[in-house]
N, CA, C and O atoms as CSV, one atom per row, in Angstrom:
chain,resi,resn,atom,element,x,y,z
A,1,MET,N,N,3.377,-21.146,15.752
A,1,MET,CA,C,3.783,-22.455,15.258
A,1,MET,C,C,2.553,-23.116,14.636
A,1,MET,O,O,1.490,-23.172,15.254
A,2,ALA,N,N,2.705,-23.609,13.423
A,2,ALA,CA,C,1.578,-24.143,12.649
A,2,ALA,C,C,1.114,-25.521,13.141
A,2,ALA,O,O,-0.068,-25.846,13.029
A,3,ASN,N,N,2.015,-26.318,13.672
A,3,ASN,CA,C,1.699,-27.675,14.093
A,3,ASN,C,C,1.396,-27.705,15.598
A,3,ASN,O,O,2.306,-27.518,16.405
A,4,PRO,N,N,0.131,-27.937,15.990
A,4,PRO,CA,C,-0.223,-27.926,17.421
A,4,PRO,C,C,0.518,-28.980,18.241
A,4,PRO,O,O,0.880,-28.716,19.387
A,5,ALA,N,N,0.749,-30.164,17.683
A,5,ALA,CA,C,1.463,-31.221,18.411
A,5,ALA,C,C,2.907,-30.798,18.680
A,5,ALA,O,O,3.437,-31.024,19.768
A,6,LYS,N,N,3.530,-30.189,17.688
A,6,LYS,CA,C,4.906,-29.716,17.848
A,6,LYS,C,C,4.966,-28.605,18.900
A,6,LYS,O,O,5.899,-28.552,19.701
A,7,ALA,N,N,3.971,-27.724,18.892
A,7,ALA,CA,C,3.913,-26.645,19.876
A,7,ALA,C,C,3.777,-27.209,21.286
A,7,ALA,O,O,4.394,-26.701,22.222
A,8,LYS,N,N,2.975,-28.253,21.438
A,8,LYS,CA,C,2.792,-28.896,22.736
A,8,LYS,C,C,4.109,-29.515,23.218
A,8,LYS,O,O,4.470,-29.396,24.389
A,9,GLY,N,N,4.815,-30.174,22.306
A,9,GLY,CA,C,6.107,-30.769,22.645
A,9,GLY,C,C,7.135,-29.723,23.024
A,9,GLY,O,O,7.883,-29.908,23.984
A,10,THR,N,N,7.180,-28.628,22.286
A,10,THR,CA,C,8.107,-27.545,22.581
A,10,THR,C,C,7.799,-26.928,23.941
A,10,THR,O,O,8.713,-26.616,24.704
A,11,ALA,N,N,6.524,-26.753,24.244
A,11,ALA,CA,C,6.124,-26.194,25.539
A,11,ALA,C,C,6.562,-27.112,26.681
A,11,ALA,O,O,7.019,-26.634,27.719
A,12,TRP,N,N,6.423,-28.429,26.492
A,12,TRP,CA,C,6.837,-29.388,27.517
A,12,TRP,C,C,8.348,-29.353,27.708
A,12,TRP,O,O,8.827,-29.342,28.842
A,13,GLU,N,N,9.103,-29.336,26.614
A,13,GLU,CA,C,10.556,-29.237,26.712
A,13,GLU,C,C,10.952,-27.977,27.478
A,13,GLU,O,O,11.808,-28.025,28.361
A,14,SER,N,N,10.334,-26.865,27.141
A,14,SER,CA,C,10.650,-25.586,27.796
A,14,SER,C,C,10.298,-25.620,29.279
A,14,SER,O,O,11.047,-25.102,30.107
A,15,ALA,N,N,9.170,-26.224,29.617
A,15,ALA,CA,C,8.767,-26.330,31.023
A,15,ALA,C,C,9.744,-27.210,31.799
A,15,ALA,O,O,10.093,-26.897,32.937
A,16,PHE,N,N,10.184,-28.305,31.190
A,16,PHE,CA,C,11.123,-29.192,31.864
A,16,PHE,C,C,12.477,-28.509,32.049
A,16,PHE,O,O,13.098,-28.639,33.103
A,17,VAL,N,N,12.933,-27.786,31.037
A,17,VAL,CA,C,14.190,-27.046,31.160
A,17,VAL,C,C,14.086,-26.013,32.281
A,17,VAL,O,O,15.018,-25.866,33.071
A,18,ALA,N,N,12.979,-25.305,32.357
A,18,ALA,CA,C,12.788,-24.318,33.430
A,18,ALA,C,C,12.837,-24.997,34.797
A,18,ALA,O,O,13.425,-24.465,35.738
A,19,TYR,N,N,12.219,-26.170,34.904
A,19,TYR,CA,C,12.233,-26.917,36.164
A,19,TYR,C,C,13.665,-27.333,36.519
A,19,TYR,O,O,14.090,-27.190,37.665
A,20,LEU,N,N,14.404,-27.847,35.532
A,20,LEU,CA,C,15.791,-28.240,35.781
A,20,LEU,C,C,16.625,-27.046,36.216
A,20,LEU,O,O,17.434,-27.156,37.138
A,21,ARG,N,N,16.434,-25.905,35.559
A,21,ARG,CA,C,17.208,-24.712,35.912
A,21,ARG,C,C,16.972,-24.301,37.363
A,21,ARG,O,O,17.892,-23.843,38.039
A,22,GLU,N,N,15.762,-24.462,37.830
A,22,GLU,CA,C,15.445,-24.076,39.204
A,22,GLU,C,C,15.894,-25.106,40.230
A,22,GLU,O,O,16.332,-24.739,41.320
A,23,HIS,N,N,15.793,-26.395,39.899
A,23,HIS,CA,C,15.998,-27.441,40.900
A,23,HIS,C,C,17.231,-28.316,40.698
A,23,HIS,O,O,17.567,-29.108,41.578
A,24,HIS,N,N,17.918,-28.193,39.554
A,24,HIS,CA,C,18.996,-29.149,39.269
A,24,HIS,C,C,20.228,-28.481,38.658
A,24,HIS,O,O,21.326,-28.603,39.202
A,25,ASN,N,N,20.066,-27.790,37.554
A,25,ASN,CA,C,21.210,-27.259,36.821
A,25,ASN,C,C,20.822,-25.945,36.140
A,25,ASN,O,O,20.049,-25.958,35.183
A,26,PRO,N,N,21.340,-24.826,36.610
A,26,PRO,CA,C,20.963,-23.532,36.024
A,26,PRO,C,C,21.376,-23.382,34.563
A,26,PRO,O,O,20.909,-22.467,33.885
A,27,ASP,N,N,22.239,-24.261,34.070
A,27,ASP,CA,C,22.698,-24.180,32.681
A,27,ASP,C,C,21.939,-25.110,31.737
A,27,ASP,O,O,22.315,-25.233,30.571
A,28,ALA,N,N,20.887,-25.763,32.209
A,28,ALA,CA,C,20.101,-26.657,31.340
A,28,ALA,C,C,19.546,-25.862,30.155
A,28,ALA,O,O,19.213,-24.683,30.278
A,29,ARG,N,N,19.456,-26.538,29.005
A,29,ARG,CA,C,18.954,-25.857,27.795
A,29,ARG,C,C,18.401,-26.879,26.815
A,29,ARG,O,O,18.727,-28.065,26.868
A,30,ARG,N,N,17.551,-26.382,25.914
A,30,ARG,CA,C,17.037,-27.230,24.839
A,30,ARG,C,C,18.130,-27.375,23.788
A,30,ARG,O,O,18.907,-26.448,23.560
A,31,ASN,N,N,18.186,-28.538,23.150
A,31,ASN,CA,C,19.149,-28.795,22.082
A,31,ASN,C,C,18.554,-28.484,20.720
A,31,ASN,O,O,17.343,-28.576,20.518
A,32,VAL,N,N,19.416,-28.118,19.800
A,32,VAL,CA,C,19.026,-28.009,18.402
A,32,VAL,C,C,18.940,-29.431,17.859
A,32,VAL,O,O,19.824,-30.246,18.122
A,33,GLN,N,N,17.898,-29.736,17.114
A,33,GLN,CA,C,17.736,-31.084,16.570
A,33,GLN,C,C,18.846,-31.391,15.564
A,33,GLN,O,O,19.214,-30.544,14.750
A,34,MET,N,N,19.369,-32.612,15.634
A,34,MET,CA,C,20.532,-32.997,14.845
A,34,MET,C,C,20.221,-34.036,13.768
A,34,MET,O,O,21.146,-34.518,13.114
A,35,GLY,N,N,18.973,-34.393,13.563
A,35,GLY,CA,C,18.630,-35.375,12.541
A,35,GLY,C,C,19.017,-36.776,12.958
A,35,GLY,O,O,18.673,-37.215,14.056
A,36,ALA,N,N,19.739,-37.496,12.085
A,36,ALA,CA,C,20.079,-38.896,12.327
A,36,ALA,C,C,20.976,-39.077,13.554
A,36,ALA,O,O,20.950,-40.136,14.180
A,37,LYS,N,N,21.754,-38.079,13.900
A,37,LYS,CA,C,22.651,-38.151,15.061
A,37,LYS,C,C,22.126,-37.286,16.208
A,37,LYS,O,O,22.900,-36.612,16.887
A,38,ASP,N,N,20.827,-37.309,16.417
A,38,ASP,CA,C,20.171,-36.519,17.456
A,38,ASP,C,C,20.790,-36.844,18.809
A,38,ASP,O,O,21.076,-38.005,19.099
A,39,ILE,N,N,20.995,-35.830,19.632
A,39,ILE,CA,C,21.627,-35.998,20.946
A,39,ILE,C,C,20.645,-35.790,22.092
A,39,ILE,O,O,21.061,-35.581,23.231
A,40,GLY,N,N,19.362,-35.844,21.808
A,40,GLY,CA,C,18.343,-35.663,22.833
A,40,GLY,C,C,17.730,-34.284,22.750
A,40,GLY,O,O,18.258,-33.394,22.083
A,41,ASP,N,N,16.617,-34.115,23.430
A,41,ASP,CA,C,15.872,-32.869,23.357
A,41,ASP,C,C,16.465,-31.763,24.202
A,41,ASP,O,O,16.258,-30.584,23.915
A,42,LEU,N,N,17.208,-32.131,25.253
A,42,LEU,CA,C,17.800,-31.080,26.071
A,42,LEU,C,C,19.101,-31.533,26.689
A,42,LEU,O,O,19.398,-32.725,26.761
A,43,ASP,N,N,19.868,-30.560,27.134
A,43,ASP,CA,C,21.161,-30.795,27.749
A,43,ASP,C,C,21.117,-30.206,29.157
A,43,ASP,O,O,20.551,-29.134,29.373
A,44,GLY,N,N,21.710,-30.904,30.098
A,44,GLY,CA,C,21.787,-30.366,31.445
A,44,GLY,C,C,21.123,-31.209,32.507
A,44,GLY,O,O,21.041,-30.791,33.662
A,45,TYR,N,N,20.641,-32.401,32.142
A,45,TYR,CA,C,20.134,-33.347,33.134
A,45,TYR,C,C,21.291,-34.302,33.371
A,45,TYR,O,O,21.561,-35.171,32.542
A,46,TYR,N,N,21.963,-34.150,34.474
A,46,TYR,CA,C,23.257,-34.762,34.735
A,46,TYR,C,C,23.350,-36.214,34.266
A,46,TYR,O,O,22.547,-37.068,34.643
A,47,LEU,N,N,24.356,-36.458,33.432
A,47,LEU,CA,C,24.695,-37.783,32.907
A,47,LEU,C,C,23.657,-38.384,31.958
A,47,LEU,O,O,23.778,-39.555,31.597
A,48,HIS,N,N,22.645,-37.625,31.546
A,48,HIS,CA,C,21.551,-38.170,30.747
A,48,HIS,C,C,21.353,-37.448,29.417
A,48,HIS,O,O,21.539,-36.236,29.308
A,49,ALA,N,N,20.973,-38.227,28.420
A,49,ALA,CA,C,20.345,-37.691,27.214
A,49,ALA,C,C,18.849,-37.858,27.457
A,49,ALA,O,O,18.394,-38.924,27.870
A,50,VAL,N,N,18.095,-36.802,27.200
A,50,VAL,CA,C,16.669,-36.793,27.520
A,50,VAL,C,C,15.833,-36.732,26.261
A,50,VAL,O,O,16.066,-35.911,25.373
A,51,GLU,N,N,14.858,-37.613,26.203
A,51,GLU,CA,C,13.827,-37.565,25.163
A,51,GLU,C,C,12.563,-37.092,25.859
A,51,GLU,O,O,11.962,-37.836,26.634
A,52,ALA,N,N,12.154,-35.851,25.585
A,52,ALA,CA,C,10.966,-35.273,26.222
A,52,ALA,C,C,9.743,-35.572,25.362
A,52,ALA,O,O,9.761,-35.368,24.149
A,53,LYS,N,N,8.684,-36.056,26.002
A,53,LYS,CA,C,7.477,-36.445,25.272
A,53,LYS,C,C,6.229,-35.900,25.960
A,53,LYS,O,O,6.058,-36.023,27.172
A,54,ALA,N,N,5.367,-35.296,25.150
A,54,ALA,CA,C,4.064,-34.807,25.622
A,54,ALA,C,C,3.040,-35.244,24.591
A,54,ALA,O,O,2.625,-34.458,23.739
A,55,GLU,N,N,2.642,-36.487,24.673
A,55,GLU,CA,C,1.735,-37.068,23.686
A,55,GLU,C,C,0.537,-37.703,24.383
A,55,GLU,O,O,0.622,-38.163,25.522
A,56,LYS,N,N,-0.561,-37.714,23.675
A,56,LYS,CA,C,-1.776,-38.314,24.223
A,56,LYS,C,C,-1.606,-39.829,24.379
A,56,LYS,O,O,-2.025,-40.410,25.380
A,57,SER,N,N,-0.995,-40.450,23.389
A,57,SER,CA,C,-0.784,-41.888,23.392
A,57,SER,C,C,0.689,-42.157,23.730
A,57,SER,O,O,1.582,-41.780,22.971
A,58,ILE,N,N,0.936,-42.805,24.863
A,58,ILE,CA,C,2.303,-43.021,25.354
A,58,ILE,C,C,2.819,-44.380,24.883
A,58,ILE,O,O,2.176,-45.412,25.076
A,59,THR,N,N,4.010,-44.351,24.254
A,59,THR,CA,C,4.661,-45.590,23.788
A,59,THR,C,C,6.058,-45.664,24.412
A,59,THR,O,O,7.046,-45.249,23.808
A,60,LEU,N,N,6.115,-46.198,25.626
A,60,LEU,CA,C,7.359,-46.198,26.388
A,60,LEU,C,C,8.506,-46.898,25.671
A,60,LEU,O,O,9.629,-46.394,25.682
A,61,ALA,N,N,8.256,-48.032,25.057
A,61,ALA,CA,C,9.334,-48.773,24.393
A,61,ALA,C,C,10.014,-47.910,23.329
A,61,ALA,O,O,11.240,-47.899,23.228
A,62,ASP,N,N,9.222,-47.192,22.543
A,62,ASP,CA,C,9.795,-46.315,21.517
A,62,ASP,C,C,10.589,-45.180,22.150
A,62,ASP,O,O,11.673,-44.840,21.675
A,63,TYR,N,N,10.059,-44.594,23.213
A,63,TYR,CA,C,10.736,-43.479,23.879
A,63,TYR,C,C,12.090,-43.914,24.439
A,63,TYR,O,O,13.088,-43.210,24.288
A,64,ILE,N,N,12.111,-45.067,25.078
A,64,ILE,CA,C,13.344,-45.550,25.707
A,64,ILE,C,C,14.379,-45.923,24.656
A,64,ILE,O,O,15.558,-45.603,24.808
A,65,ALA,N,N,13.952,-46.593,23.595
A,65,ALA,CA,C,14.889,-46.928,22.513
A,65,ALA,C,C,15.501,-45.651,21.942
A,65,ALA,O,O,16.708,-45.592,21.705
A,66,GLN,N,N,14.679,-44.638,21.723
A,66,GLN,CA,C,15.171,-43.372,21.191
A,66,GLN,C,C,16.127,-42.698,22.185
A,66,GLN,O,O,17.181,-42.206,21.782
A,67,ALA,N,N,15.779,-42.669,23.449
A,67,ALA,CA,C,16.639,-42.041,24.463
A,67,ALA,C,C,17.984,-42.754,24.566
A,67,ALA,O,O,19.017,-42.098,24.693
A,68,ASN,N,N,17.988,-44.079,24.513
A,68,ASN,CA,C,19.244,-44.826,24.591
A,68,ASN,C,C,20.119,-44.584,23.368
A,68,ASN,O,O,21.338,-44.470,23.496
A,69,ARG,N,N,19.517,-44.504,22.186
A,69,ARG,CA,C,20.272,-44.158,20.969
A,69,ARG,C,C,20.899,-42.775,21.102
A,69,ARG,O,O,22.071,-42.573,20.785
A,70,GLU,N,N,20.095,-41.831,21.574
A,70,GLU,CA,C,20.565,-40.455,21.682
A,70,GLU,C,C,21.636,-40.306,22.759
A,70,GLU,O,O,22.506,-39.443,22.641
A,71,ALA,N,N,21.591,-41.127,23.803
A,71,ALA,CA,C,22.647,-41.102,24.817
A,71,ALA,C,C,23.984,-41.489,24.188
A,71,ALA,O,O,25.011,-40.878,24.482
A,72,LEU,N,N,23.970,-42.497,23.330
A,72,LEU,CA,C,25.202,-42.875,22.618
A,72,LEU,C,C,25.715,-41.716,21.773
A,72,LEU,O,O,26.905,-41.403,21.810
A,73,HIS,N,N,24.835,-41.082,21.016
A,73,HIS,CA,C,25.224,-39.949,20.165
A,73,HIS,C,C,25.759,-38.784,20.991
A,73,HIS,O,O,26.687,-38.096,20.565
A,74,ALA,N,N,25.180,-38.561,22.167
A,74,ALA,CA,C,25.557,-37.426,23.010
A,74,ALA,C,C,26.769,-37.726,23.898
A,74,ALA,O,O,27.301,-36.825,24.547
A,75,GLY,N,N,27.205,-38.988,23.926
A,75,GLY,CA,C,28.316,-39.357,24.796
A,75,GLY,C,C,27.926,-39.364,26.271
A,75,GLY,O,O,28.770,-39.160,27.144
A,76,GLN,N,N,26.645,-39.601,26.546
A,76,GLN,CA,C,26.160,-39.671,27.923
A,76,GLN,C,C,25.985,-41.137,28.310
A,76,GLN,O,O,25.635,-41.958,27.463
A,77,PRO,N,N,26.225,-41.479,29.583
A,77,PRO,CA,C,26.097,-42.877,29.975
A,77,PRO,C,C,24.660,-43.372,30.111
A,77,PRO,O,O,24.423,-44.580,30.101
A,78,PHE,N,N,23.695,-42.454,30.238
A,78,PHE,CA,C,22.318,-42.865,30.473
A,78,PHE,C,C,21.353,-42.103,29.576
A,78,PHE,O,O,21.550,-40.924,29.281
A,79,GLY,N,N,20.307,-42.802,29.149
A,79,GLY,CA,C,19.223,-42.171,28.407
A,79,GLY,C,C,17.938,-42.324,29.193
A,79,GLY,O,O,17.751,-43.313,29.903
A,80,CYS,N,N,17.054,-41.348,29.068
A,80,CYS,CA,C,15.749,-41.455,29.720
A,80,CYS,C,C,14.720,-40.667,28.929
A,80,CYS,O,O,15.052,-39.748,28.181
A,81,ALA,N,N,13.487,-41.041,29.110
A,81,ALA,CA,C,12.378,-40.280,28.548
A,81,ALA,C,C,11.739,-39.506,29.695
A,81,ALA,O,O,11.551,-40.041,30.788
A,82,VAL,N,N,11.410,-38.257,29.438
A,82,VAL,CA,C,10.689,-37.447,30.409
A,82,VAL,C,C,9.319,-37.204,29.795
A,82,VAL,O,O,9.185,-36.491,28.800
A,83,VAL,N,N,8.311,-37.804,30.399
A,83,VAL,CA,C,6.979,-37.865,29.816
A,83,VAL,C,C,6.016,-36.980,30.612
A,83,VAL,O,O,5.901,-37.089,31.833
A,84,LYS,N,N,5.333,-36.106,29.882
A,84,LYS,CA,C,4.360,-35.227,30.520
A,84,LYS,C,C,3.171,-36.040,31.001
A,84,LYS,O,O,2.654,-36.903,30.292
A,85,ARG,N,N,2.756,-35.747,32.207
A,85,ARG,CA,C,1.559,-36.364,32.772
A,85,ARG,C,C,0.378,-35.442,32.482
A,85,ARG,O,O,0.405,-34.258,32.816
A,86,ARG,N,N,-0.639,-35.990,31.868
A,86,ARG,CA,C,-1.798,-35.179,31.472
A,86,ARG,C,C,-2.426,-34.485,32.670
A,86,ARG,O,O,-2.606,-35.073,33.736
A,87,MET,N,N,-2.749,-33.226,32.463
A,87,MET,CA,C,-3.468,-32.408,33.443
A,87,MET,C,C,-2.655,-32.166,34.725
A,87,MET,O,O,-3.226,-31.842,35.766
A,88,LYS,N,N,-1.338,-32.322,34.654
A,88,LYS,CA,C,-0.484,-32.132,35.827
A,88,LYS,C,C,0.679,-31.213,35.466
A,88,LYS,O,O,0.973,-30.982,34.293
A,89,GLY,N,N,1.326,-30.698,36.498
A,89,GLY,CA,C,2.472,-29.819,36.313
A,89,GLY,C,C,3.749,-30.589,36.025
A,89,GLY,O,O,3.768,-31.819,36.037
A,90,THR,N,N,4.803,-29.852,35.769
A,90,THR,CA,C,6.087,-30.439,35.384
A,90,THR,C,C,6.612,-31.424,36.426
A,90,THR,O,O,7.067,-32.510,36.068
A,91,ALA,N,N,6.557,-31.068,37.691
A,91,ALA,CA,C,7.094,-31.925,38.753
A,91,ALA,C,C,6.367,-33.265,38.854
A,91,ALA,O,O,6.886,-34.202,39.460
A,92,ASP,N,N,5.181,-33.365,38.271
A,92,ASP,CA,C,4.411,-34.608,38.314
A,92,ASP,C,C,4.595,-35.470,37.070
A,92,ASP,O,O,3.943,-36.504,36.925
A,93,GLY,N,N,5.490,-35.040,36.164
A,93,GLY,CA,C,5.787,-35.846,34.985
A,93,GLY,C,C,6.556,-37.099,35.381
A,93,GLY,O,O,6.866,-37.308,36.554
A,94,TYR,N,N,6.855,-37.921,34.399
A,94,TYR,CA,C,7.536,-39.190,34.644
A,94,TYR,C,C,8.913,-39.202,33.999
A,94,TYR,O,O,9.072,-38.765,32.860
A,95,VAL,N,N,9.908,-39.701,34.724
A,95,VAL,CA,C,11.222,-39.994,34.151
A,95,VAL,C,C,11.276,-41.502,34.016
A,95,VAL,O,O,11.126,-42.227,34.999
A,96,VAL,N,N,11.494,-41.978,32.786
A,96,VAL,CA,C,11.396,-43.405,32.508
A,96,VAL,C,C,12.681,-43.884,31.828
A,96,VAL,O,O,13.215,-43.231,30.932
A,97,ARG,N,N,13.149,-45.026,32.275
A,97,ARG,CA,C,14.308,-45.675,31.651
A,97,ARG,C,C,14.091,-47.177,31.744
A,97,ARG,O,O,13.274,-47.644,32.538
A,98,ASP,N,N,14.814,-47.924,30.943
A,98,ASP,CA,C,14.676,-49.373,31.049
A,98,ASP,C,C,15.415,-49.876,32.290
A,98,ASP,O,O,16.246,-49.166,32.857
A,99,VAL,N,N,15.108,-51.093,32.700
A,99,VAL,CA,C,15.701,-51.658,33.909
A,99,VAL,C,C,17.215,-51.740,33.777
A,99,VAL,O,O,17.932,-51.445,34.733
A,100,ARG,N,N,17.713,-52.133,32.612
A,100,ARG,CA,C,19.158,-52.239,32.394
A,100,ARG,C,C,19.842,-50.905,32.708
A,100,ARG,O,O,20.850,-50.867,33.414
A,101,THR,N,N,19.288,-49.823,32.181
A,101,THR,CA,C,19.860,-48.492,32.403
A,101,THR,C,C,19.732,-48.104,33.869
A,101,THR,O,O,20.670,-47.555,34.447
A,102,ASP,N,N,18.592,-48.379,34.471
A,102,ASP,CA,C,18.387,-47.996,35.865
A,102,ASP,C,C,19.350,-48.740,36.791
A,102,ASP,O,O,19.879,-48.145,37.730
A,103,VAL,N,N,19.581,-50.005,36.546
A,103,VAL,CA,C,20.518,-50.766,37.375
A,103,VAL,C,C,21.933,-50.214,37.198
A,103,VAL,O,O,22.679,-50.108,38.171
A,104,ARG,N,N,22.308,-49.865,35.975
A,104,ARG,CA,C,23.635,-49.252,35.774
A,104,ARG,C,C,23.748,-47.940,36.545
A,104,ARG,O,O,24.786,-47.660,37.145
A,105,LEU,N,N,22.689,-47.139,36.532
A,105,LEU,CA,C,22.679,-45.876,37.272
A,105,LEU,C,C,22.784,-46.121,38.778
A,105,LEU,O,O,23.562,-45.456,39.461
A,106,MET,N,N,22.010,-47.065,39.292
A,106,MET,CA,C,22.055,-47.364,40.727
A,106,MET,C,C,23.423,-47.909,41.139
A,106,MET,O,O,23.925,-47.581,42.215
A,107,ASN,N,N,24.032,-48.747,40.279
A,107,ASN,CA,C,25.370,-49.263,40.581
A,107,ASN,C,C,26.385,-48.122,40.649
A,107,ASN,O,O,27.249,-48.101,41.525
A,108,ARG,N,N,26.272,-47.181,39.723
A,108,ARG,CA,C,27.184,-46.037,39.733
A,108,ARG,C,C,26.982,-45.217,41.013
A,108,ARG,O,O,27.954,-44.840,41.668
A,109,MET,N,N,25.734,-44.946,41.366
A,109,MET,CA,C,25.470,-44.182,42.586
A,109,MET,C,C,26.015,-44.903,43.815
A,109,MET,O,O,26.621,-44.278,44.685
A,110,ARG,N,N,25.804,-46.190,43.886
A,110,ARG,CA,C,26.304,-46.984,45.022
A,110,ARG,C,C,27.828,-46.884,45.108
A,110,ARG,O,O,28.385,-46.627,46.176
A,111,ASP,N,N,28.495,-47.092,43.965
A,111,ASP,CA,C,29.958,-47.067,43.948
A,111,ASP,C,C,30.504,-45.682,44.288
A,111,ASP,O,O,31.489,-45.563,45.018
A,112,MET,N,N,29.871,-44.640,43.764
A,112,MET,CA,C,30.330,-43.276,44.054
A,112,MET,C,C,30.084,-42.915,45.517
A,112,MET,O,O,30.919,-42.258,46.138
A,113,GLU,N,N,28.949,-43.335,46.071
A,113,GLU,CA,C,28.693,-43.061,47.482
A,113,GLU,C,C,29.711,-43.775,48.372
A,113,GLU,O,O,30.205,-43.198,49.340
A,114,GLU,N,N,30.021,-45.019,48.046
A,114,GLU,CA,C,31.016,-45.751,48.827
A,114,GLU,C,C,32.383,-45.080,48.728
A,114,GLU,O,O,33.106,-44.998,49.720
A,115,ALA,N,N,32.740,-44.601,47.536
A,115,ALA,CA,C,34.025,-43.920,47.356
A,115,ALA,C,C,34.069,-42.631,48.176
A,115,ALA,O,O,35.069,-42.345,48.833
A,116,LEU,N,N,32.987,-41.858,48.137
A,116,LEU,CA,C,32.950,-40.612,48.914
A,116,LEU,C,C,32.972,-40.910,50.412
A,116,LEU,O,O,33.655,-40.232,51.179
A,117,LYS,N,N,32.221,-41.925,50.817
A,117,LYS,CA,C,32.184,-42.298,52.236
A,117,LYS,C,C,33.591,-42.673,52.711
A,117,LYS,O,O,33.994,-42.302,53.813
A,118,ASP,N,N,34.341,-43.413,51.874
A,118,ASP,CA,C,35.708,-43.801,52.228
A,118,ASP,C,C,36.652,-42.604,52.246
A,118,ASP,O,O,37.527,-42.516,53.108
A,119,ALA,N,N,36.480,-41.691,51.308
A,119,ALA,CA,C,37.399,-40.560,51.173
A,119,ALA,C,C,37.109,-39.434,52.162
A,119,ALA,O,O,38.033,-38.796,52.666
A,120,ASP,N,N,35.825,-39.189,52.441
A,120,ASP,CA,C,35.450,-38.055,53.296
A,120,ASP,C,C,34.096,-38.344,53.939
A,120,ASP,O,O,33.054,-37.891,53.464
A,121,PHE,N,N,34.134,-39.101,55.016
A,121,PHE,CA,C,32.898,-39.546,55.647
A,121,PHE,C,C,32.018,-38.377,56.068
A,121,PHE,O,O,30.803,-38.423,55.873
A,122,ASP,N,N,32.600,-37.339,56.635
A,122,ASP,CA,C,31.799,-36.203,57.107
A,122,ASP,C,C,31.061,-35.531,55.954
A,122,ASP,O,O,29.893,-35.165,56.089
A,123,ARG,N,N,31.731,-35.372,54.836
A,123,ARG,CA,C,31.082,-34.775,53.649
A,123,ARG,C,C,29.956,-35.687,53.163
A,123,ARG,O,O,28.860,-35.215,52.861
A,124,TRP,N,N,30.225,-36.997,53.088
A,124,TRP,CA,C,29.188,-37.948,52.688
A,124,TRP,C,C,27.992,-37.858,53.625
A,124,TRP,O,O,26.848,-37.831,53.170
A,125,TYR,N,N,28.247,-37.809,54.941
A,125,TYR,CA,C,27.176,-37.762,55.931
A,125,TYR,C,C,26.314,-36.515,55.747
A,125,TYR,O,O,25.087,-36.603,55.790
A,126,ASP,N,N,26.940,-35.358,55.545
A,126,ASP,CA,C,26.193,-34.104,55.345
A,126,ASP,C,C,25.311,-34.183,54.099
A,126,ASP,O,O,24.152,-33.770,54.132
A,127,ILE,N,N,25.851,-34.707,53.013
A,127,ILE,CA,C,25.071,-34.836,51.775
A,127,ILE,C,C,23.923,-35.819,51.975
A,127,ILE,O,O,22.801,-35.572,51.534
A,128,ASP,N,N,24.209,-36.925,52.636
A,128,ASP,CA,C,23.169,-37.926,52.892
A,128,ASP,C,C,22.028,-37.313,53.716
A,128,ASP,O,O,20.858,-37.516,53.392
A,129,GLU,N,N,22.351,-36.587,54.748
A,129,GLU,CA,C,21.330,-35.937,55.588
A,129,GLU,C,C,20.503,-34.937,54.774
A,129,GLU,O,O,19.278,-34.897,54.893
A,130,GLU,N,N,21.161,-34.151,53.968
A,130,GLU,CA,C,20.472,-33.151,53.145
A,130,GLU,C,C,19.449,-33.801,52.230
A,130,GLU,O,O,18.326,-33.310,52.113
A,131,HIS,N,N,19.816,-34.884,51.589
A,131,HIS,CA,C,18.911,-35.548,50.647
A,131,HIS,C,C,17.824,-36.358,51.354
A,131,HIS,O,O,16.733,-36.512,50.805
A,132,ARG,N,N,18.080,-36.866,52.521
A,132,ARG,CA,C,17.030,-37.553,53.278
A,132,ARG,C,C,15.954,-36.564,53.721
A,132,ARG,O,O,14.772,-36.905,53.746
A,133,GLU,N,N,16.354,-35.350,54.067
A,133,GLU,CA,C,15.397,-34.320,54.466
A,133,GLU,C,C,14.514,-33.882,53.310
A,133,GLU,O,O,13.384,-33.444,53.526
A,134,ALA,N,N,15.011,-33.996,52.093
A,134,ALA,CA,C,14.267,-33.544,50.916
A,134,ALA,C,C,13.056,-34.436,50.625
A,134,ALA,O,O,12.131,-34.010,49.934
A,135,VAL,N,N,13.052,-35.651,51.136
A,135,VAL,CA,C,11.938,-36.571,50.906
A,135,VAL,C,C,10.765,-36.081,51.684
A,135,VAL,O,O,9.700,-36.697,51.649
């Protein structure tokens, strides 16, 4: 690849997809760029359009605006930027979203947990225990 910055970005996208495949969704993949109707850099981060960034100079406002636009194009309810942390591995990167998006996500999680708790308390309890142990 002739452009070193583009190569760095592609490597970060690939590393994040590999991480998602191992820890979240085995079907995660990089997206083909769509131009004006871009749908994010990758598919398979549940409910999210992802803008992956590996840049020396971080501009969060631009990343979030782009991720939110791409979420609309992709038909996903949430957009986020996944930003590479310098000199660190994939798991130490940052997932960033604006407060508005984060509150919508937390409200959805709260409502879904309450629905599951009402419908099948034992299943909710097992899932809750599993995720508390992961911390």
